[in-house]
C-alpha positions in Angstrom: -0.1 -0.1 0.1 2.3 2.7 -1.2 2.9 5.3 -3.9 6.3 5.5 -5.5 7.2 8.8 -7.4 9.7 7.7 -10.0 11.8 10.2 -12.0 12.7 9.2 -15.5 15.4 10.5 -17.8 14.9 14.0 -19.4 16.8 12.6 -22.6 19.6 10.2 -22.2 18.4 6.8 -21.4 21.5 6.1 -19.4 20.3 8.5 -16.5 17.8 5.8 -15.6 18.7 4.6 -12.2 18.8 0.7 -11.2 16.5 1.5 -8.4 13.9 3.1 -10.7 13.8 0.0 -12.9 13.6 -2.1 -10.1 10.6 -0.2 -8.6 8.8 0.1 -11.9 9.1 -3.8 -12.2 7.8 -4.5 -8.7 4.7 -2.4 -8.5 1.1 -3.3 -9.7 0.3 -0.2 -11.9 2.4 2.2 -13.2 0.7 5.7 -13.9 2.1 7.5 -17.0 1.5 11.0 -18.3 1.4 9.8 -21.8 1.4 5.7 -22.1 2.8 6.1 -25.6 6.0 8.1 -24.6 6.3 5.8 -21.5 5.7 2.7 -23.4 9.2 3.1 -25.3 11.0 3.6 -22.0 9.5 0.5 -20.5 10.0 -1.5 -23.5 13.8 -0.3 -23.5 14.0 -1.6 -19.9 12.1 -4.7 -20.4 9.5 -3.5 -17.8 6.3 -5.4 -18.3 4.1 -3.7 -15.4 0.7 -2.7 -16.8 0.3 1.1 -17.4 -2.6 3.5 -16.8 -3.0 7.1 -18.2 -2.7 9.9 -15.4 -2.2 13.5 -16.8 -3.0 17.0 -16.1 -6.4 16.7 -18.0 -7.7 13.7 -15.9 -5.9 13.7 -12.5 -8.5 15.9 -10.8 -11.2 13.1 -11.6 -9.0 10.0 -11.2 -7.2 10.8 -7.7 -10.0 9.7 -5.4 -10.3 6.5 -7.2 -6.6 5.7 -7.3 -6.4 6.7 -3.6 -9.0 4.0 -3.0 -7.3 1.3 -4.9 -4.1 1.9 -3.0 -6.0 1.7 0.3 -7.3 -1.7 -1.0 -3.6 -2.9 -1.2 -2.3 -2.1 -4.8 1.0 -0.4 -5.0 1.4 2.3 -7.8 4.3 4.2 -9.4 3.8 7.5 -10.8 6.1 8.7 -13.8 6.0 11.6 -16.2 7.2 11.8 -19.7 10.5 13.1 -18.5 12.2 14.0 -15.3 10.6 14.0 -11.8 6.9 14.0 -11.6 5.1 17.0 -10.0 7.9 19.4 -11.0 5.7 21.3 -13.5 3.9 18.1 -14.2 1.2 15.9 -13.0 1.7 14.3 -9.7 0.8 17.0 -6.8 -2.7 16.3 -6.4 -2.1 12.5 -6.1 0.7 12.9 -3.8 -1.2 15.3 -1.5 -4.2 13.0 -1.4 -2.1 10.0 -0.5 -0.6 11.9 2.5 -4.1 13.2 3.5 -5.2 9.6 3.8 -2.1 8.3 5.6 -0.7 6.3 2.6 3.0 6.1 2.2 4.6 8.1 -0.6 8.2 7.5 -1.3 9.9 9.8 -4.2 13.2 8.4 -5.7 16.1 10.7 -6.6 16.7 11.1 -10.2 16.4 13.3 -13.2 15.3 16.9 -13.0 15.9 19.5 -15.8 16.5 22.4 -13.6 19.2 21.1 -11.4 21.9 20.6 -14.2 20.9 23.9 -15.7 21.4 25.8 -12.4 24.6 24.1 -11.6 26.2 24.7 -15.1 24.9 28.3 -15.4 27.8 29.7 -13.2 25.3 31.6 -11.3 25.1 31.7 -7.5 23.3 28.3 -6.5 23.4 28.4 -2.8 19.8 30.1 -2.7 17.5 30.0 -5.6 13.8 30.2 -6.5 12.2 27.8 -9.0 9.4 29.6 -11.0 8.5 26.9 -13.3 6.6 28.3 -16.4 5.6 32.0 -16.4 2.0 33.0 -16.9 1.3 33.3 -20.5 -0.9 36.5 -20.4 -2.9 37.2 -17.3 -0.5 37.9 -14.3 2.6 37.8 -16.6 3.5 41.6 -16.1 2.9 41.6 -12.4 5.0 38.5 -12.0 7.9 40.2 -13.6 7.5 43.3 -11.6 7.6 41.0 -8.5 10.6 39.0 -9.7 12.5 42.2 -10.8 13.3 42.6 -6.9 14.2 38.9 -6.3 17.8 38.7 -4.9 18.1 34.9 -5.3 18.9 33.2 -8.5 15.6 32.6 -10.5 15.0 29.3 -12.6 12.1 29.0 -15.4 11.1 26.6 -17.8 10.2 27.9 -21.2 9.0 26.9 -24.4 10.9 27.7 -27.6 8.4 29.6 -29.3 8.3 31.9 -26.3 11.9 32.2 -25.4 12.6 35.4 -27.3 9.7 37.2 -26.0 10.5 36.2 -22.6 14.3 37.4 -23.1 12.8 40.6 -24.3 11.0 41.0 -20.9 14.0 40.1 -18.8 15.7 43.0 -20.7 12.6 45.4 -19.9 12.1 44.3 -16.4 15.5 43.2 -15.3 17.6 45.4 -17.1 19.9 44.5 -20.3 22.8 43.7 -18.1 21.4 41.0 -15.9 23.3 37.7 -16.4 21.2 34.9 -18.0 21.9 31.1 -18.8 19.8 29.2 -21.2 20.2 25.6 -21.2 18.6 23.6 -24.2 18.2 19.9 -24.8 19.8 18.8 -21.7 21.5 15.4 -21.8 20.6 15.2 -25.5 22.6 15.0 -28.7 22.3 18.8 -29.3 22.6 20.2 -25.7 23.9 23.6 -25.4 24.2 26.3 -22.7 24.5 30.0 -23.9 25.5 32.4 -21.3 25.8 36.1 -21.2 23.8 39.2 -20.4 20.0 39.3 -21.0 20.6 41.5 -24.2 23.5 39.1 -25.5 21.4 36.0 -24.9 18.5 37.8 -26.6 20.5 38.7 -29.7 21.7 35.1 -29.9 18.3 33.6 -30.1 16.8 36.3 -32.4 19.5 35.1 -34.9 19.1 31.5 -34.2 15.5 30.4 -33.4 15.7 27.8 -30.4 14.3 24.2 -30.6 13.7 21.7 -27.8 13.4 21.7 -24.2 14.6 24.8 -22.4 15.4 26.0 -18.8 16.4 29.6 -18.1 18.5 30.8 -15.2 18.6 34.3 -14.3 20.8 36.2 -11.8 19.0 37.7 -8.9 19.0 41.5 -8.2 22.2 42.8 -6.7 
């Protein structure tokens, strides 16, 4: 009677841990964000455990049922498409519900995109704040005004088609000289990290439109 939170690789399959494979082989059911994506991962590691879909569009409806099934004796593992579940991915609602019902929750250590991005940014990492994805429209300007006063290093997730606009906002709200590091396609074949002032990084991506998964790390206010 337990829920395991199991991180999966963000790109390079060699980042899967022995323990993660062992847990996924031992549980009754694997809850996957996208069963097609996770199916490839499970096949690679020869994991035959049944899968069930658990994503942001159905987690509100299915959480109560899953809690009852765990209480009845089933053991579940939750995985997302990549990285650690509940970090800008589904998982928080089920974890909270399990804790509220005195069900054991165990999160394995493993891949998370923002940690390597923070460490290889060269920016202070003794204190930092994780913002995830910025609001698209409503509340975006307000968020930038608040973050302009943040003294800790700030970490964002961003989609490639919004990166240039976000960098323009950095220049506007944080100042053109604020140090920025953009890590793209971490652990994958075309991994790159571009570092510089907000203006320099903006100019780089204006001339070279980005692709893939992106983590942005921004220096805090001095």
